[in-house]
mmCIF file of the N, C-alpha and C atoms, coordinates in Angstrom:
data_MODEL
# 
_entry.id   MODEL 
# 
loop_
_atom_site.group_PDB 
_atom_site.id 
_atom_site.type_symbol 
_atom_site.label_atom_id 
_atom_site.label_alt_id 
_atom_site.label_comp_id 
_atom_site.label_asym_id 
_atom_site.label_entity_id 
_atom_site.label_seq_id 
_atom_site.pdbx_PDB_ins_code 
_atom_site.Cartn_x 
_atom_site.Cartn_y 
_atom_site.Cartn_z 
_atom_site.occupancy 
_atom_site.B_iso_or_equiv 
_atom_site.pdbx_formal_charge 
_atom_site.auth_seq_id 
_atom_site.auth_comp_id 
_atom_site.auth_asym_id 
_atom_site.auth_atom_id 
_atom_site.pdbx_PDB_model_num 
ATOM 1   N N  . MET A 1 1  ? 9.236   0.531   0.290   1.00 0.00 ? 1  MET A N  1 
ATOM 2   C CA . MET A 1 1  ? 9.136   1.388   1.448   1.00 0.00 ? 1  MET A CA 1 
ATOM 3   C C  . MET A 1 1  ? 7.871   1.013   2.218   1.00 0.00 ? 1  MET A C  1 
ATOM 4   N N  . PRO A 1 2  ? 7.995   0.693   3.507   1.00 0.00 ? 2  PRO A N  1 
ATOM 5   C CA . PRO A 1 2  ? 6.819   0.314   4.281   1.00 0.00 ? 2  PRO A CA 1 
ATOM 6   C C  . PRO A 1 2  ? 5.881   1.489   4.489   1.00 0.00 ? 2  PRO A C  1 
ATOM 7   N N  . ALA A 1 3  ? 4.615   1.164   4.689   1.00 0.00 ? 3  ALA A N  1 
ATOM 8   C CA . ALA A 1 3  ? 3.619   2.212   4.932   1.00 0.00 ? 3  ALA A CA 1 
ATOM 9   C C  . ALA A 1 3  ? 3.963   2.940   6.224   1.00 0.00 ? 3  ALA A C  1 
ATOM 10  N N  . LYS A 1 4  ? 3.720   4.231   6.222   1.00 0.00 ? 4  LYS A N  1 
ATOM 11  C CA . LYS A 1 4  ? 4.011   5.009   7.425   1.00 0.00 ? 4  LYS A CA 1 
ATOM 12  C C  . LYS A 1 4  ? 3.085   4.581   8.557   1.00 0.00 ? 4  LYS A C  1 
ATOM 13  N N  . ARG A 1 5  ? 3.537   4.827   9.775   1.00 0.00 ? 5  ARG A N  1 
ATOM 14  C CA . ARG A 1 5  ? 2.722   4.487   10.936  1.00 0.00 ? 5  ARG A CA 1 
ATOM 15  C C  . ARG A 1 5  ? 1.610   5.522   11.069  1.00 0.00 ? 5  ARG A C  1 
ATOM 16  N N  . CYS A 1 6  ? 0.407   5.036   11.091  1.00 0.00 ? 6  CYS A N  1 
ATOM 17  C CA . CYS A 1 6  ? -0.743  5.916   11.227  1.00 0.00 ? 6  CYS A CA 1 
ATOM 18  C C  . CYS A 1 6  ? -1.928  5.086   11.690  1.00 0.00 ? 6  CYS A C  1 
ATOM 19  N N  . SER A 1 7  ? -3.013  5.736   11.968  1.00 0.00 ? 7  SER A N  1 
ATOM 20  C CA . SER A 1 7  ? -4.206  5.043   12.437  1.00 0.00 ? 7  SER A CA 1 
ATOM 21  C C  . SER A 1 7  ? -5.242  4.961   11.323  1.00 0.00 ? 7  SER A C  1 
ATOM 22  N N  . SER A 1 8  ? -5.697  3.740   11.042  1.00 0.00 ? 8  SER A N  1 
ATOM 23  C CA . SER A 1 8  ? -6.716  3.531   10.016  1.00 0.00 ? 8  SER A CA 1 
ATOM 24  C C  . SER A 1 8  ? -8.120  3.757   10.544  1.00 0.00 ? 8  SER A C  1 
ATOM 25  N N  . GLY A 1 9  ? -8.247  3.886   11.855  1.00 0.00 ? 9  GLY A N  1 
ATOM 26  C CA . GLY A 1 9  ? -9.546  4.162   12.462  1.00 0.00 ? 9  GLY A CA 1 
ATOM 27  C C  . GLY A 1 9  ? -10.631 3.214   11.994  1.00 0.00 ? 9  GLY A C  1 
ATOM 28  N N  . GLN A 1 10 ? -11.762 3.776   11.634  1.00 0.00 ? 10 GLN A N  1 
ATOM 29  C CA . GLN A 1 10 ? -12.922 2.974   11.214  1.00 0.00 ? 10 GLN A CA 1 
ATOM 30  C C  . GLN A 1 10 ? -12.700 2.268   9.873   1.00 0.00 ? 10 GLN A C  1 
ATOM 31  N N  . PHE A 1 11 ? -11.638 2.625   9.157   1.00 0.00 ? 11 PHE A N  1 
ATOM 32  C CA . PHE A 1 11 ? -11.390 2.041   7.846   1.00 0.00 ? 11 PHE A CA 1 
ATOM 33  C C  . PHE A 1 11 ? -10.486 0.813   7.895   1.00 0.00 ? 11 PHE A C  1 
ATOM 34  N N  . LYS A 1 12 ? -10.024 0.417   9.078   1.00 0.00 ? 12 LYS A N  1 
ATOM 35  C CA . LYS A 1 12 ? -9.106  -0.711  9.211   1.00 0.00 ? 12 LYS A CA 1 
ATOM 36  C C  . LYS A 1 12 ? -9.724  -1.976  8.614   1.00 0.00 ? 12 LYS A C  1 
ATOM 37  N N  . ASP A 1 13 ? -8.967  -2.612  7.721   1.00 0.00 ? 13 ASP A N  1 
ATOM 38  C CA . ASP A 1 13 ? -9.395  -3.849  7.054   1.00 0.00 ? 13 ASP A CA 1 
ATOM 39  C C  . ASP A 1 13 ? -10.754 -3.724  6.378   1.00 0.00 ? 13 ASP A C  1 
ATOM 40  N N  . HIS A 1 14 ? -11.048 -2.570  5.849   1.00 0.00 ? 14 HIS A N  1 
ATOM 41  C CA . HIS A 1 14 ? -12.340 -2.318  5.198   1.00 0.00 ? 14 HIS A CA 1 
ATOM 42  C C  . HIS A 1 14 ? -12.384 -3.047  3.848   1.00 0.00 ? 14 HIS A C  1 
ATOM 43  N N  . PRO A 1 15 ? -13.412 -3.879  3.624   1.00 0.00 ? 15 PRO A N  1 
ATOM 44  C CA . PRO A 1 15 ? -13.461 -4.674  2.385   1.00 0.00 ? 15 PRO A CA 1 
ATOM 45  C C  . PRO A 1 15 ? -13.552 -3.832  1.110   1.00 0.00 ? 15 PRO A C  1 
ATOM 46  N N  . ILE A 1 16 ? -14.192 -2.685  1.170   1.00 0.00 ? 16 ILE A N  1 
ATOM 47  C CA . ILE A 1 16 ? -14.310 -1.843  -0.023  1.00 0.00 ? 16 ILE A CA 1 
ATOM 48  C C  . ILE A 1 16 ? -12.948 -1.251  -0.384  1.00 0.00 ? 16 ILE A C  1 
ATOM 49  N N  . ILE A 1 17 ? -12.198 -0.823  0.628   1.00 0.00 ? 17 ILE A N  1 
ATOM 50  C CA . ILE A 1 17 ? -10.856 -0.304  0.356   1.00 0.00 ? 17 ILE A CA 1 
ATOM 51  C C  . ILE A 1 17 ? -9.988  -1.409  -0.235  1.00 0.00 ? 17 ILE A C  1 
ATOM 52  N N  . ARG A 1 18 ? -10.087 -2.594  0.318   1.00 0.00 ? 18 ARG A N  1 
ATOM 53  C CA . ARG A 1 18 ? -9.324  -3.739  -0.206  1.00 0.00 ? 18 ARG A CA 1 
ATOM 54  C C  . ARG A 1 18 ? -9.676  -3.961  -1.677  1.00 0.00 ? 18 ARG A C  1 
ATOM 55  N N  . GLN A 1 19 ? -10.943 -3.879  -2.000  1.00 0.00 ? 19 GLN A N  1 
ATOM 56  C CA . GLN A 1 19 ? -11.403 -4.079  -3.376  1.00 0.00 ? 19 GLN A CA 1 
ATOM 57  C C  . GLN A 1 19 ? -10.880 -2.980  -4.306  1.00 0.00 ? 19 GLN A C  1 
ATOM 58  N N  . ILE A 1 20 ? -10.948 -1.743  -3.876  1.00 0.00 ? 20 ILE A N  1 
ATOM 59  C CA . ILE A 1 20 ? -10.490 -0.613  -4.687  1.00 0.00 ? 20 ILE A CA 1 
ATOM 60  C C  . ILE A 1 20 ? -8.988  -0.713  -4.931  1.00 0.00 ? 20 ILE A C  1 
ATOM 61  N N  . VAL A 1 21 ? -8.226  -0.905  -3.870  1.00 0.00 ? 21 VAL A N  1 
ATOM 62  C CA . VAL A 1 21 ? -6.766  -0.954  -3.989  1.00 0.00 ? 21 VAL A CA 1 
ATOM 63  C C  . VAL A 1 21 ? -6.335  -2.188  -4.776  1.00 0.00 ? 21 VAL A C  1 
ATOM 64  N N  . GLY A 1 22 ? -7.096  -3.242  -4.700  1.00 0.00 ? 22 GLY A N  1 
ATOM 65  C CA . GLY A 1 22 ? -6.777  -4.449  -5.459  1.00 0.00 ? 22 GLY A CA 1 
ATOM 66  C C  . GLY A 1 22 ? -6.838  -4.253  -6.965  1.00 0.00 ? 22 GLY A C  1 
ATOM 67  N N  . ARG A 1 23 ? -7.445  -3.187  -7.405  1.00 0.00 ? 23 ARG A N  1 
ATOM 68  C CA . ARG A 1 23 ? -7.573  -2.915  -8.845  1.00 0.00 ? 23 ARG A CA 1 
ATOM 69  C C  . ARG A 1 23 ? -6.381  -2.160  -9.430  1.00 0.00 ? 23 ARG A C  1 
ATOM 70  N N  . VAL A 1 24 ? -5.493  -1.684  -8.569  1.00 0.00 ? 24 VAL A N  1 
ATOM 71  C CA . VAL A 1 24 ? -4.349  -0.922  -9.076  1.00 0.00 ? 24 VAL A CA 1 
ATOM 72  C C  . VAL A 1 24 ? -3.103  -1.809  -9.091  1.00 0.00 ? 24 VAL A C  1 
ATOM 73  N N  . HIS A 1 25 ? -2.147  -1.456  -9.903  1.00 0.00 ? 25 HIS A N  1 
ATOM 74  C CA . HIS A 1 25 ? -0.914  -2.225  -10.025 1.00 0.00 ? 25 HIS A CA 1 
ATOM 75  C C  . HIS A 1 25 ? -0.032  -1.988  -8.813  1.00 0.00 ? 25 HIS A C  1 
ATOM 76  N N  . VAL A 1 26 ? 0.632   -3.032  -8.347  1.00 0.00 ? 26 VAL A N  1 
ATOM 77  C CA . VAL A 1 26 ? 1.481   -2.903  -7.160  1.00 0.00 ? 26 VAL A CA 1 
ATOM 78  C C  . VAL A 1 26 ? 2.642   -1.937  -7.391  1.00 0.00 ? 26 VAL A C  1 
ATOM 79  N N  . GLY A 1 27 ? 2.980   -1.684  -8.635  1.00 0.00 ? 27 GLY A N  1 
ATOM 80  C CA . GLY A 1 27 ? 4.062   -0.759  -8.937  1.00 0.00 ? 27 GLY A CA 1 
ATOM 81  C C  . GLY A 1 27 ? 3.635   0.694   -8.964  1.00 0.00 ? 27 GLY A C  1 
ATOM 82  N N  . ASP A 1 28 ? 2.338   0.950   -8.872  1.00 0.00 ? 28 ASP A N  1 
ATOM 83  C CA . ASP A 1 28 ? 1.860   2.337   -8.888  1.00 0.00 ? 28 ASP A CA 1 
ATOM 84  C C  . ASP A 1 28 ? 2.308   3.072   -7.625  1.00 0.00 ? 28 ASP A C  1 
ATOM 85  N N  . ALA A 1 29 ? 2.600   4.338   -7.779  1.00 0.00 ? 29 ALA A N  1 
ATOM 86  C CA . ALA A 1 29 ? 3.013   5.174   -6.652  1.00 0.00 ? 29 ALA A CA 1 
ATOM 87  C C  . ALA A 1 29 ? 1.848   5.363   -5.684  1.00 0.00 ? 29 ALA A C  1 
ATOM 88  N N  . ASP A 1 30 ? 2.181   5.532   -4.412  1.00 0.00 ? 30 ASP A N  1 
ATOM 89  C CA . ASP A 1 30 ? 1.147   5.749   -3.394  1.00 0.00 ? 30 ASP A CA 1 
ATOM 90  C C  . ASP A 1 30 ? 0.243   6.920   -3.755  1.00 0.00 ? 30 ASP A C  1 
ATOM 91  N N  . ALA A 1 31 ? 0.827   8.003   -4.254  1.00 0.00 ? 31 ALA A N  1 
ATOM 92  C CA . ALA A 1 31 ? 0.034   9.185   -4.605  1.00 0.00 ? 31 ALA A CA 1 
ATOM 93  C C  . ALA A 1 31 ? -1.006  8.858   -5.675  1.00 0.00 ? 31 ALA A C  1 
ATOM 94  N N  . ASP A 1 32 ? -0.628  8.034   -6.650  1.00 0.00 ? 32 ASP A N  1 
ATOM 95  C CA . ASP A 1 32 ? -1.573  7.642   -7.703  1.00 0.00 ? 32 ASP A CA 1 
ATOM 96  C C  . ASP A 1 32 ? -2.673  6.742   -7.153  1.00 0.00 ? 32 ASP A C  1 
ATOM 97  N N  . VAL A 1 33 ? -2.308  5.857   -6.247  1.00 0.00 ? 33 VAL A N  1 
ATOM 98  C CA . VAL A 1 33 ? -3.295  4.958   -5.638  1.00 0.00 ? 33 VAL A CA 1 
ATOM 99  C C  . VAL A 1 33 ? -4.274  5.761   -4.782  1.00 0.00 ? 33 VAL A C  1 
ATOM 100 N N  . LEU A 1 34 ? -3.758  6.721   -4.030  1.00 0.00 ? 34 LEU A N  1 
ATOM 101 C CA . LEU A 1 34 ? -4.638  7.572   -3.217  1.00 0.00 ? 34 LEU A CA 1 
ATOM 102 C C  . LEU A 1 34 ? -5.605  8.358   -4.097  1.00 0.00 ? 34 LEU A C  1 
ATOM 103 N N  . LYS A 1 35 ? -5.099  8.907   -5.175  1.00 0.00 ? 35 LYS A N  1 
ATOM 104 C CA . LYS A 1 35 ? -5.952  9.671   -6.097  1.00 0.00 ? 35 LYS A CA 1 
ATOM 105 C C  . LYS A 1 35 ? -7.047  8.768   -6.666  1.00 0.00 ? 35 LYS A C  1 
ATOM 106 N N  . TYR A 1 36 ? -6.680  7.547   -7.081  1.00 0.00 ? 36 TYR A N  1 
ATOM 107 C CA . TYR A 1 36 ? -7.648  6.614   -7.626  1.00 0.00 ? 36 TYR A CA 1 
ATOM 108 C C  . TYR A 1 36 ? -8.691  6.235   -6.563  1.00 0.00 ? 36 TYR A C  1 
ATOM 109 N N  . ALA A 1 37 ? -8.223  5.936   -5.347  1.00 0.00 ? 37 ALA A N  1 
ATOM 110 C CA . ALA A 1 37 ? -9.145  5.525   -4.280  1.00 0.00 ? 37 ALA A CA 1 
ATOM 111 C C  . ALA A 1 37 ? -10.147 6.633   -3.963  1.00 0.00 ? 37 ALA A C  1 
ATOM 112 N N  . ARG A 1 38 ? -9.672  7.869   -3.899  1.00 0.00 ? 38 ARG A N  1 
ATOM 113 C CA . ARG A 1 38 ? -10.592 8.991   -3.641  1.00 0.00 ? 38 ARG A CA 1 
ATOM 114 C C  . ARG A 1 38 ? -11.606 9.133   -4.777  1.00 0.00 ? 38 ARG A C  1 
ATOM 115 N N  . SER A 1 39 ? -11.178 8.853   -5.998  1.00 0.00 ? 39 SER A N  1 
ATOM 116 C CA . SER A 1 39 ? -12.089 8.983   -7.142  1.00 0.00 ? 39 SER A CA 1 
ATOM 117 C C  . SER A 1 39 ? -13.187 7.925   -7.128  1.00 0.00 ? 39 SER A C  1 
ATOM 118 N N  . ARG A 1 40 ? -12.987 6.849   -6.395  1.00 0.00 ? 40 ARG A N  1 
ATOM 119 C CA . ARG A 1 40 ? -13.971 5.768   -6.329  1.00 0.00 ? 40 ARG A CA 1 
ATOM 120 C C  . ARG A 1 40 ? -15.023 6.007   -5.260  1.00 0.00 ? 40 ARG A C  1 
ATOM 121 N N  . LEU A 1 41 ? -14.829 7.017   -4.428  1.00 0.00 ? 41 LEU A N  1 
ATOM 122 C CA . LEU A 1 41 ? -15.829 7.338   -3.401  1.00 0.00 ? 41 LEU A CA 1 
ATOM 123 C C  . LEU A 1 41 ? -17.061 7.961   -4.048  1.00 0.00 ? 41 LEU A C  1 
ATOM 124 N N  . ALA A 1 42 ? -18.165 7.876   -3.349  1.00 0.00 ? 42 ALA A N  1 
ATOM 125 C CA . ALA A 1 42 ? -19.389 8.514   -3.825  1.00 0.00 ? 42 ALA A CA 1 
ATOM 126 C C  . ALA A 1 42 ? -19.150 10.006  -3.996  1.00 0.00 ? 42 ALA A C  1 
ATOM 127 N N  . LYS A 1 43 ? -19.846 10.599  -4.933  1.00 0.00 ? 43 LYS A N  1 
ATOM 128 C CA . LYS A 1 43 ? -19.669 12.025  -5.219  1.00 0.00 ? 43 LYS A CA 1 
ATOM 129 C C  . LYS A 1 43 ? -19.848 12.853  -3.945  1.00 0.00 ? 43 LYS A C  1 
ATOM 130 N N  . GLY A 1 44 ? -18.843 13.656  -3.642  1.00 0.00 ? 44 GLY A N  1 
ATOM 131 C CA . GLY A 1 44 ? -18.897 14.536  -2.482  1.00 0.00 ? 44 GLY A CA 1 
ATOM 132 C C  . GLY A 1 44 ? -18.516 13.888  -1.158  1.00 0.00 ? 44 GLY A C  1 
ATOM 133 N N  . ALA A 1 45 ? -18.312 12.569  -1.152  1.00 0.00 ? 45 ALA A N  1 
ATOM 134 C CA . ALA A 1 45 ? -18.014 11.870  0.106   1.00 0.00 ? 45 ALA A CA 1 
ATOM 135 C C  . ALA A 1 45 ? -16.716 12.359  0.730   1.00 0.00 ? 45 ALA A C  1 
ATOM 136 N N  . TRP A 1 46 ? -15.700 12.576  -0.099  1.00 0.00 ? 46 TRP A N  1 
ATOM 137 C CA . TRP A 1 46 ? -14.407 13.032  0.419   1.00 0.00 ? 46 TRP A CA 1 
ATOM 138 C C  . TRP A 1 46 ? -14.558 14.384  1.125   1.00 0.00 ? 46 TRP A C  1 
ATOM 139 N N  . ASP A 1 47 ? -15.290 15.286  0.507   1.00 0.00 ? 47 ASP A N  1 
ATOM 140 C CA . ASP A 1 47 ? -15.461 16.621  1.070   1.00 0.00 ? 47 ASP A CA 1 
ATOM 141 C C  . ASP A 1 47 ? -16.276 16.613  2.365   1.00 0.00 ? 47 ASP A C  1 
ATOM 142 N N  . ARG A 1 48 ? -17.147 15.628  2.517   1.00 0.00 ? 48 ARG A N  1 
ATOM 143 C CA . ARG A 1 48 ? -17.967 15.537  3.724   1.00 0.00 ? 48 ARG A CA 1 
ATOM 144 C C  . ARG A 1 48 ? -17.227 14.869  4.882   1.00 0.00 ? 48 ARG A C  1 
ATOM 145 N N  . MET A 1 49 ? -16.108 14.195  4.595   1.00 0.00 ? 49 MET A N  1 
ATOM 146 C CA . MET A 1 49 ? -15.339 13.532  5.654   1.00 0.00 ? 49 MET A CA 1 
ATOM 147 C C  . MET A 1 49 ? -14.598 14.570  6.482   1.00 0.00 ? 49 MET A C  1 
ATOM 148 N N  . SER A 1 50 ? -14.475 14.276  7.765   1.00 0.00 ? 50 SER A N  1 
ATOM 149 C CA . SER A 1 50 ? -13.647 15.132  8.623   1.00 0.00 ? 50 SER A CA 1 
ATOM 150 C C  . SER A 1 50 ? -12.181 14.928  8.227   1.00 0.00 ? 50 SER A C  1 
ATOM 151 N N  . ALA A 1 51 ? -11.335 15.857  8.616   1.00 0.00 ? 51 ALA A N  1 
ATOM 152 C CA . ALA A 1 51 ? -9.899  15.734  8.313   1.00 0.00 ? 51 ALA A CA 1 
ATOM 153 C C  . ALA A 1 51 ? -9.338  14.453  8.924   1.00 0.00 ? 51 ALA A C  1 
ATOM 154 N N  . LYS A 1 52 ? -9.808  14.100  10.114  1.00 0.00 ? 52 LYS A N  1 
ATOM 155 C CA . LYS A 1 52 ? -9.354  12.871  10.773  1.00 0.00 ? 52 LYS A CA 1 
ATOM 156 C C  . LYS A 1 52 ? -9.739  11.640  9.952   1.00 0.00 ? 52 LYS A C  1 
ATOM 157 N N  . ASP A 1 53 ? -10.971 11.605  9.457   1.00 0.00 ? 53 ASP A N  1 
ATOM 158 C CA . ASP A 1 53 ? -11.416 10.475  8.640   1.00 0.00 ? 53 ASP A CA 1 
ATOM 159 C C  . ASP A 1 53 ? -10.682 10.432  7.306   1.00 0.00 ? 53 ASP A C  1 
ATOM 160 N N  . GLN A 1 54 ? -10.386 11.586  6.736   1.00 0.00 ? 54 GLN A N  1 
ATOM 161 C CA . GLN A 1 54 ? -9.619  11.613  5.488   1.00 0.00 ? 54 GLN A CA 1 
ATOM 162 C C  . GLN A 1 54 ? -8.238  11.001  5.700   1.00 0.00 ? 54 GLN A C  1 
ATOM 163 N N  . ARG A 1 55 ? -7.582  11.371  6.795   1.00 0.00 ? 55 ARG A N  1 
ATOM 164 C CA . ARG A 1 55 ? -6.259  10.808  7.099   1.00 0.00 ? 55 ARG A CA 1 
ATOM 165 C C  . ARG A 1 55 ? -6.348  9.306   7.334   1.00 0.00 ? 55 ARG A C  1 
ATOM 166 N N  . ALA A 1 56 ? -7.396  8.861   8.037   1.00 0.00 ? 56 ALA A N  1 
ATOM 167 C CA . ALA A 1 56 ? -7.567  7.436   8.311   1.00 0.00 ? 56 ALA A CA 1 
ATOM 168 C C  . ALA A 1 56 ? -7.817  6.660   7.016   1.00 0.00 ? 56 ALA A C  1 
ATOM 169 N N  . PHE A 1 57 ? -8.626  7.210   6.130   1.00 0.00 ? 57 PHE A N  1 
ATOM 170 C CA . PHE A 1 57 ? -8.901  6.583   4.830   1.00 0.00 ? 57 PHE A CA 1 
ATOM 171 C C  . PHE A 1 57 ? -7.601  6.442   4.042   1.00 0.00 ? 57 PHE A C  1 
ATOM 172 N N  . GLU A 1 58 ? -6.841  7.535   3.940   1.00 0.00 ? 58 GLU A N  1 
ATOM 173 C CA . GLU A 1 58 ? -5.581  7.504   3.205   1.00 0.00 ? 58 GLU A CA 1 
ATOM 174 C C  . GLU A 1 58 ? -4.593  6.534   3.839   1.00 0.00 ? 58 GLU A C  1 
ATOM 175 N N  . CYS A 1 59 ? -4.567  6.498   5.146   1.00 0.00 ? 59 CYS A N  1 
ATOM 176 C CA . CYS A 1 59 ? -3.687  5.581   5.854   1.00 0.00 ? 59 CYS A CA 1 
ATOM 177 C C  . CYS A 1 59 ? -3.998  4.139   5.472   1.00 0.00 ? 59 CYS A C  1 
ATOM 178 N N  . GLU A 1 60 ? -5.259  3.774   5.502   1.00 0.00 ? 60 GLU A N  1 
ATOM 179 C CA . GLU A 1 60 ? -5.639  2.397   5.184   1.00 0.00 ? 60 GLU A CA 1 
ATOM 180 C C  . GLU A 1 60 ? -5.368  2.074   3.718   1.00 0.00 ? 60 GLU A C  1 
ATOM 181 N N  . VAL A 1 61 ? -5.580  3.031   2.822   1.00 0.00 ? 61 VAL A N  1 
ATOM 182 C CA . VAL A 1 61 ? -5.288  2.810   1.401   1.00 0.00 ? 61 VAL A CA 1 
ATOM 183 C C  . VAL A 1 61 ? -3.804  2.499   1.218   1.00 0.00 ? 61 VAL A C  1 
ATOM 184 N N  . VAL A 1 62 ? -2.939  3.294   1.838   1.00 0.00 ? 62 VAL A N  1 
ATOM 185 C CA . VAL A 1 62 ? -1.487  3.085   1.705   1.00 0.00 ? 62 VAL A CA 1 
ATOM 186 C C  . VAL A 1 62 ? -1.084  1.752   2.339   1.00 0.00 ? 62 VAL A C  1 
ATOM 187 N N  . LYS A 1 63 ? -1.647  1.435   3.494   1.00 0.00 ? 63 LYS A N  1 
ATOM 188 C CA . LYS A 1 63 ? -1.332  0.158   4.144   1.00 0.00 ? 63 LYS A CA 1 
ATOM 189 C C  . LYS A 1 63 ? -1.764  -1.029  3.268   1.00 0.00 ? 63 LYS A C  1 
ATOM 190 N N  . GLU A 1 64 ? -2.944  -0.948  2.693   1.00 0.00 ? 64 GLU A N  1 
ATOM 191 C CA . GLU A 1 64 ? -3.431  -2.040  1.844   1.00 0.00 ? 64 GLU A CA 1 
ATOM 192 C C  . GLU A 1 64 ? -2.552  -2.180  0.603   1.00 0.00 ? 64 GLU A C  1 
ATOM 193 N N  . HIS A 1 65 ? -2.143  -1.071  0.028   1.00 0.00 ? 65 HIS A N  1 
ATOM 194 C CA . HIS A 1 65 ? -1.259  -1.097  -1.142  1.00 0.00 ? 65 HIS A CA 1 
ATOM 195 C C  . HIS A 1 65 ? 0.079   -1.749  -0.774  1.00 0.00 ? 65 HIS A C  1 
ATOM 196 N N  . GLU A 1 66 ? 0.590   -1.442  0.399   1.00 0.00 ? 66 GLU A N  1 
ATOM 197 C CA . GLU A 1 66 ? 1.844   -2.053  0.861   1.00 0.00 ? 66 GLU A CA 1 
ATOM 198 C C  . GLU A 1 66 ? 1.665   -3.553  1.093   1.00 0.00 ? 66 GLU A C  1 
ATOM 199 N N  . ARG A 1 67 ? 0.528   -3.971  1.621   1.00 0.00 ? 67 ARG A N  1 
ATOM 200 C CA . ARG A 1 67 ? 0.266   -5.412  1.803   1.00 0.00 ? 67 ARG A CA 1 
ATOM 201 C C  . ARG A 1 67 ? 0.253   -6.111  0.452   1.00 0.00 ? 67 ARG A C  1 
ATOM 202 N N  . ASN A 1 68 ? -0.343  -5.476  -0.536  1.00 0.00 ? 68 ASN A N  1 
ATOM 203 C CA . ASN A 1 68 ? -0.373  -6.067  -1.874  1.00 0.00 ? 68 ASN A CA 1 
ATOM 204 C C  . ASN A 1 68 ? 1.028   -6.163  -2.466  1.00 0.00 ? 68 ASN A C  1 
ATOM 205 N N  . ARG A 1 69 ? 1.839   -5.136  -2.258  1.00 0.00 ? 69 ARG A N  1 
ATOM 206 C CA . ARG A 1 69 ? 3.228   -5.166  -2.735  1.00 0.00 ? 69 ARG A CA 1 
ATOM 207 C C  . ARG A 1 69 ? 3.998   -6.307  -2.083  1.00 0.00 ? 69 ARG A C  1 
ATOM 208 N N  . ARG A 1 70 ? 3.828   -6.448  -0.775  1.00 0.00 ? 70 ARG A N  1 
ATOM 209 C CA . ARG A 1 70 ? 4.513   -7.509  -0.043  1.00 0.00 ? 70 ARG A CA 1 
ATOM 210 C C  . ARG A 1 70 ? 4.107   -8.881  -0.572  1.00 0.00 ? 70 ARG A C  1 
ATOM 211 N N  . MET A 1 71 ? 2.809   -9.064  -0.798  1.00 0.00 ? 71 MET A N  1 
ATOM 212 C CA . MET A 1 71 ? 2.330   -10.341 -1.329  1.00 0.00 ? 71 MET A CA 1 
ATOM 213 C C  . MET A 1 71 ? 2.915   -10.603 -2.713  1.00 0.00 ? 71 MET A C  1 
ATOM 214 N N  . TYR A 1 72 ? 2.957   -9.594  -3.550  1.00 0.00 ? 72 TYR A N  1 
ATOM 215 C CA . TYR A 1 72 ? 3.522   -9.726  -4.896  1.00 0.00 ? 72 TYR A CA 1 
ATOM 216 C C  . TYR A 1 72 ? 4.984   -10.175 -4.815  1.00 0.00 ? 72 TYR A C  1 
ATOM 217 N N  . ARG A 1 73 ? 5.754   -9.524  -3.951  1.00 0.00 ? 73 ARG A N  1 
ATOM 218 C CA . ARG A 1 73 ? 7.166   -9.890  -3.807  1.00 0.00 ? 73 ARG A CA 1 
ATOM 219 C C  . ARG A 1 73 ? 7.306   -11.336 -3.339  1.00 0.00 ? 73 ARG A C  1 
ATOM 220 N N  . GLN A 1 74 ? 6.477   -11.762 -2.393  1.00 0.00 ? 74 GLN A N  1 
ATOM 221 C CA . GLN A 1 74 ? 6.541   -13.140 -1.895  1.00 0.00 ? 74 GLN A CA 1 
ATOM 222 C C  . GLN A 1 74 ? 6.210   -14.136 -2.997  1.00 0.00 ? 74 GLN A C  1 
ATOM 223 N N  . VAL A 1 75 ? 5.185   -13.845 -3.776  1.00 0.00 ? 75 VAL A N  1 
ATOM 224 C CA . VAL A 1 75 ? 4.778   -14.750 -4.848  1.00 0.00 ? 75 VAL A CA 1 
ATOM 225 C C  . VAL A 1 75 ? 5.871   -14.845 -5.912  1.00 0.00 ? 75 VAL A C  1 
ATOM 226 N N  . MET A 1 76 ? 6.434   -13.709 -6.264  1.00 0.00 ? 76 MET A N  1 
ATOM 227 C CA . MET A 1 76 ? 7.463   -13.703 -7.315  1.00 0.00 ? 76 MET A CA 1 
ATOM 228 C C  . MET A 1 76 ? 8.750   -14.370 -6.852  1.00 0.00 ? 76 MET A C  1 
ATOM 229 N N  . ARG A 1 77 ? 8.985   -14.396 -5.569  1.00 0.00 ? 77 ARG A N  1 
ATOM 230 C CA . ARG A 1 77 ? 10.172  -15.088 -5.033  1.00 0.00 ? 77 ARG A CA 1 
ATOM 231 C C  . ARG A 1 77 ? 9.900   -16.553 -4.756  1.00 0.00 ? 77 ARG A C  1 
ATOM 232 N N  . GLY A 1 78 ? 8.650   -16.958 -4.870  1.00 0.00 ? 78 GLY A N  1 
ATOM 233 C CA . GLY A 1 78 ? 8.296   -18.352 -4.622  1.00 0.00 ? 78 GLY A CA 1 
ATOM 234 C C  . GLY A 1 78 ? 8.135   -18.694 -3.156  1.00 0.00 ? 78 GLY A C  1 
ATOM 235 N N  . ARG A 1 79 ? 7.868   -17.684 -2.334  1.00 0.00 ? 79 ARG A N  1 
ATOM 236 C CA . ARG A 1 79 ? 7.670   -17.913 -0.900  1.00 0.00 ? 79 ARG A CA 1 
ATOM 237 C C  . ARG A 1 79 ? 6.230   -17.616 -0.523  1.00 0.00 ? 79 ARG A C  1 
ATOM 238 N N  . ARG A 1 80 ? 5.791   -18.260 0.527   1.00 0.00 ? 80 ARG A N  1 
ATOM 239 C CA . ARG A 1 80 ? 4.445   -17.995 1.040   1.00 0.00 ? 80 ARG A CA 1 
ATOM 240 C C  . ARG A 1 80 ? 4.481   -17.493 2.413   1.00 0.00 ? 80 ARG A C  1 
# 
């Protein structure tokens, strides 16, 4: 299932998000990946974010997870 359309805002292509999401299995559910990504933030950072920034963070996490899934499928099929 492709990532929903949303705005990643300031988190677009963020290297830390890429690093965090890269640690989870491509088969993990989006909800589990989001929970893990939030747990990797500095203590209290999530609560200090505005609702808009929280949505943007979650959007980028889901998009990055979908990119990883797509890459996995391409590699396993032998395509680049």
